[in-house]
MARGU-50948 format. One line per field, with one value per residue: residue number from 1; y, z, x of N, C-alpha, C in turn. Coordinates in nm, 3 decimals, always signed. Layout:
pos = (NUM,...)
n.v = (Y,...)
n.w = (Z,...)
n.u = (X,...)
ca.v = (Y,...)
ca.w = (Z,...)
ca.u = (X,...)
c.v = (Y,...)
c.w = (Z,...)
c.u = (X,...)
This chain:
pos = (1,2,3,4,5,6,7,8,9,10,11,12,13,14,15,16,17,18,19,20,21,22,23,24,25,26,27,28,29,30,31,32,33,34,35,36,37,38,39,40,41,42,43,44,45,46,47,48,49,50,51,52,53,54,55,56,57,58,59,60,61,62,63,64,65,66,67,68,69,70,71,72,73,74,75,76,77,78,79,80,81,82,83,84,85,86,87,88,89,90,91,92,93,94,95,96,97,98,99,100,101,102,103,104,105,106,107,108,109,110)
n.v = (-2.206,-2.075,-1.753,-1.575,-1.297,-1.179,-1.234,-1.088,-0.833,-0.805,-0.732,-0.432,-0.192,+0.100,+0.437,+0.643,+0.916,+0.930,+1.083,+1.095,+0.946,+0.716,+0.558,+0.225,+0.119,-0.090,-0.321,-0.644,-0.693,-0.457,-0.164,+0.083,+0.305,+0.406,+0.679,+0.733,+0.925,+0.859,+0.997,+0.970,+0.768,+0.840,+0.880,+0.629,+0.370,+0.206,-0.062,-0.105,-0.287,-0.149,-0.037,-0.054,+0.088,+0.337,+0.634,+0.781,+1.054,+1.065,+0.934,+1.087,+1.258,+1.101,+0.915,+0.599,+0.264,+0.064,-0.215,-0.186,-0.310,-0.539,-0.721,-0.535,-0.563,-0.658,-0.564,-0.592,-0.324,-0.185,-0.108,-0.216,-0.098,-0.098,-0.264,-0.189,-0.187,-0.344,-0.439,-0.695,-0.690,-0.860,-0.843,-0.855,-0.614,-0.401,-0.228,+0.032,+0.049,+0.290,+0.555,+0.699,+0.962,+1.236,+1.165,+1.179,+1.119,+0.827,+0.717,+0.413,+0.119,+0.007)
n.w = (-0.667,-0.582,-0.502,-0.296,-0.350,-0.102,+0.025,-0.134,-0.090,+0.169,+0.158,+0.190,-0.039,-0.119,-0.240,-0.260,-0.223,-0.311,-0.092,-0.026,-0.133,-0.113,-0.178,-0.074,+0.090,+0.262,+0.175,+0.043,-0.228,-0.500,-0.407,-0.302,-0.034,+0.065,+0.145,+0.199,+0.154,+0.275,+0.325,+0.511,+0.670,+0.721,+0.701,+0.564,+0.548,+0.294,+0.145,-0.172,-0.468,-0.721,-0.881,-1.142,-1.347,-1.225,-1.070,-0.755,-0.756,-0.966,-0.847,-0.638,-0.556,-0.720,-0.761,-0.620,-0.590,-0.301,-0.082,+0.240,+0.466,+0.536,+0.761,+0.914,+0.773,+0.842,+0.683,+0.642,+0.814,+0.828,+0.861,+0.672,+0.602,+0.422,+0.118,-0.183,-0.507,-0.820,-1.162,-1.325,-1.608,-1.914,-1.911,-1.633,-1.500,-1.272,-1.294,-1.158,-1.024,-1.091,-1.054,-1.336,-1.336,-1.098,-0.776,-0.454,-0.172,+0.003,-0.084,-0.140,-0.326,-0.511)
n.u = (-1.040,-1.338,-1.479,-1.703,-1.940,-1.967,-1.719,-1.549,-1.636,-1.556,-1.300,-1.142,-1.096,-0.942,-0.901,-0.620,-0.378,-0.044,+0.192,+0.448,+0.745,+1.009,+1.325,+1.367,+1.607,+1.677,+1.533,+1.507,+1.444,+1.434,+1.253,+1.006,+0.941,+0.634,+0.415,+0.089,-0.209,-0.511,-0.740,-1.028,-0.928,-0.670,-0.310,-0.115,+0.142,+0.330,+0.516,+0.642,+0.721,+0.786,+0.971,+1.058,+0.906,+0.848,+0.957,+1.066,+0.982,+0.798,+0.589,+0.478,+0.189,+0.025,-0.266,-0.372,-0.497,-0.558,-0.540,-0.675,-0.742,-0.583,-0.365,-0.093,+0.229,+0.561,+0.844,+1.170,+1.305,+1.070,+0.723,+0.467,+0.158,-0.062,-0.173,-0.071,-0.220,-0.154,-0.087,+0.079,+0.287,+0.387,+0.662,+0.720,+0.695,+0.544,+0.237,+0.068,-0.263,-0.500,-0.736,-0.908,-0.954,-0.912,-1.019,-1.198,-0.986,-0.987,-1.225,-1.417,-1.367,-1.635)
ca.v = (-2.175,-1.961,-1.656,-1.532,-1.159,-1.137,-1.239,-0.988,-0.706,-0.794,-0.671,-0.289,-0.131,+0.247,+0.522,+0.743,+0.993,+0.920,+1.212,+1.082,+0.818,+0.697,+0.435,+0.133,+0.064,-0.219,-0.418,-0.744,-0.661,-0.318,-0.124,+0.218,+0.323,+0.509,+0.733,+0.753,+0.982,+0.799,+1.081,+0.938,+0.681,+0.913,+0.854,+0.489,+0.329,+0.082,-0.103,-0.143,-0.324,-0.080,+0.051,-0.063,+0.197,+0.460,+0.699,+0.844,+1.179,+1.043,+0.885,+1.186,+1.314,+0.996,+0.835,+0.454,+0.179,-0.021,-0.293,-0.111,-0.395,-0.653,-0.689,-0.478,-0.666,-0.607,-0.579,-0.537,-0.232,-0.093,-0.174,-0.180,-0.099,-0.129,-0.332,-0.109,-0.281,-0.322,-0.539,-0.733,-0.712,-0.982,-0.835,-0.865,-0.482,-0.368,-0.111,+0.071,+0.067,+0.425,+0.597,+0.771,+1.110,+1.258,+1.149,+1.211,+1.018,+0.737,+0.645,+0.272,+0.053,-0.061)
ca.w = (-0.558,-0.610,-0.402,-0.299,-0.339,+0.040,+0.053,-0.205,-0.026,+0.308,+0.142,+0.172,-0.140,-0.117,-0.313,-0.184,-0.292,-0.258,-0.053,-0.008,-0.186,-0.094,-0.209,+0.034,+0.082,+0.338,+0.120,-0.028,-0.369,-0.521,-0.356,-0.248,+0.088,+0.020,+0.251,+0.113,+0.218,+0.244,+0.370,+0.636,+0.764,+0.745,+0.622,+0.583,+0.489,+0.217,+0.066,-0.302,-0.571,-0.844,-0.921,-1.295,-1.426,-1.151,-0.976,-0.642,-0.801,-1.049,-0.768,-0.547,-0.610,-0.794,-0.680,-0.624,-0.511,-0.206,+0.025,+0.364,+0.596,+0.564,+0.876,+0.874,+0.738,+0.872,+0.583,+0.690,+0.927,+0.778,+0.876,+0.558,+0.651,+0.317,-0.001,-0.314,-0.612,-0.956,-1.263,-1.381,-1.744,-1.957,-1.875,-1.493,-1.435,-1.210,-1.336,-1.056,-1.062,-1.047,-1.118,-1.452,-1.307,-0.965,-0.692,-0.313,-0.100,+0.103,-0.150,-0.145,-0.453,-0.505)
ca.u = (-1.121,-1.436,-1.498,-1.837,-1.936,-1.944,-1.592,-1.490,-1.667,-1.488,-1.171,-1.156,-1.004,-0.972,-0.810,-0.529,-0.277,+0.095,+0.231,+0.601,+0.820,+1.152,+1.394,+1.374,+1.737,+1.687,+1.456,+1.584,+1.420,+1.409,+1.122,+0.994,+0.856,+0.533,+0.329,-0.035,-0.318,-0.643,-0.859,-1.099,-0.842,-0.543,-0.184,-0.073,+0.262,+0.332,+0.633,+0.591,+0.818,+0.734,+1.086,+1.092,+0.840,+0.823,+1.065,+0.996,+0.937,+0.677,+0.480,+0.423,+0.069,-0.048,-0.368,-0.357,-0.585,-0.484,-0.621,-0.646,-0.771,-0.501,-0.282,+0.037,+0.343,+0.699,+0.941,+1.297,+1.283,+0.962,+0.595,+0.375,+0.014,-0.159,-0.113,-0.093,-0.263,-0.101,-0.092,+0.221,+0.288,+0.475,+0.812,+0.735,+0.683,+0.418,+0.176,-0.015,-0.406,-0.531,-0.870,-0.876,-0.970,-0.898,-1.130,-1.170,-0.910,-1.063,-1.339,-1.394,-1.418,-1.770)
c.v = (-2.055,-1.875,-1.607,-1.371,-1.103,-1.140,-1.129,-0.849,-0.695,-0.726,-0.517,-0.239,+0.019,+0.322,+0.611,+0.807,+0.973,+1.064,+1.211,+0.942,+0.815,+0.558,+0.355,+0.056,-0.072,-0.335,-0.514,-0.725,-0.520,-0.268,+0.026,+0.202,+0.440,+0.564,+0.789,+0.815,+0.925,+0.870,+1.032,+0.851,+0.731,+0.856,+0.706,+0.467,+0.211,+0.063,-0.163,-0.167,-0.279,+0.002,+0.041,+0.054,+0.316,+0.503,+0.756,+0.980,+1.167,+0.993,+0.981,+1.259,+1.220,+0.926,+0.687,+0.392,+0.089,-0.096,-0.229,-0.188,-0.525,-0.622,-0.620,-0.585,-0.602,-0.662,-0.511,-0.450,-0.143,-0.178,-0.136,-0.212,-0.132,-0.195,-0.252,-0.212,-0.248,-0.444,-0.562,-0.754,-0.834,-0.966,-0.835,-0.723,-0.466,-0.234,-0.086,+0.080,+0.201,+0.464,+0.682,+0.917,+1.121,+1.244,+1.171,+1.097,+0.951,+0.681,+0.488,+0.222,-0.022,-0.125)
c.w = (-0.597,-0.483,-0.406,-0.303,-0.206,+0.079,-0.010,-0.130,+0.121,+0.283,+0.110,+0.083,-0.147,-0.204,-0.226,-0.265,-0.225,-0.231,-0.048,-0.064,-0.170,-0.137,-0.081,+0.029,+0.161,+0.279,+0.036,-0.180,-0.384,-0.492,-0.318,-0.112,+0.053,+0.139,+0.163,+0.209,+0.184,+0.295,+0.500,+0.736,+0.780,+0.657,+0.664,+0.495,+0.404,+0.147,-0.062,-0.399,-0.702,-0.897,-1.080,-1.366,-1.353,-1.085,-0.864,-0.673,-0.881,-0.960,-0.681,-0.619,-0.693,-0.708,-0.701,-0.555,-0.426,-0.116,+0.161,+0.481,+0.601,+0.687,+0.828,+0.850,+0.766,+0.752,+0.613,+0.818,+0.905,+0.798,+0.759,+0.608,+0.546,+0.193,-0.121,-0.424,-0.745,-1.049,-1.305,-1.529,-1.789,-1.925,-1.716,-1.424,-1.392,-1.248,-1.230,-1.105,-1.002,-1.114,-1.237,-1.448,-1.149,-0.886,-0.542,-0.244,-0.007,+0.034,-0.168,-0.282,-0.427,-0.631)
c.u = (-1.214,-1.451,-1.645,-1.833,-1.917,-1.801,-1.514,-1.510,-1.612,-1.357,-1.190,-1.048,-1.041,-0.868,-0.744,-0.426,-0.139,+0.145,+0.389,+0.645,+0.961,+1.207,+1.407,+1.495,+1.746,+1.612,+1.548,+1.569,+1.398,+1.269,+1.127,+0.907,+0.759,+0.454,+0.209,-0.142,-0.443,-0.767,-0.903,-1.010,-0.702,-0.430,-0.151,+0.053,+0.250,+0.474,+0.589,+0.708,+0.774,+0.851,+1.113,+1.033,+0.812,+0.943,+0.995,+0.928,+0.806,+0.567,+0.410,+0.304,-0.015,-0.141,-0.357,-0.473,-0.508,-0.584,-0.580,-0.682,-0.706,-0.420,-0.153,+0.141,+0.476,+0.792,+1.071,+1.268,+1.174,+0.822,+0.500,+0.229,-0.088,-0.085,-0.159,-0.115,-0.202,-0.127,+0.049,+0.208,+0.380,+0.619,+0.826,+0.731,+0.551,+0.356,+0.057,-0.166,-0.448,-0.665,-0.824,-0.900,-0.964,-1.032,-1.089,-1.087,-1.008,-1.189,-1.308,-1.443,-1.539,-1.813)
């Protein structure tokens, strides 16, 4: 299925800084609960299955890209508000997508 540029730009992808990361013990698959600062839209929560390459301590302060206009999703006892973006390598590990230098939280991918 081909997507149009208008469809792509309907998806809001913004940068935010992870301010808190905890192990998500109630998740069926290993995951972290993240709290991310998106500047203009505030703090948002996300559940992310990124435990292979990251520890909670290594995530705090890291800037990531996330879809911020999908509907929230209930995952166990946690409401995930944004979808953190990553790439899956050949081993099935997720590598987070980040800017290569620090930018202002809330900037939109363009």
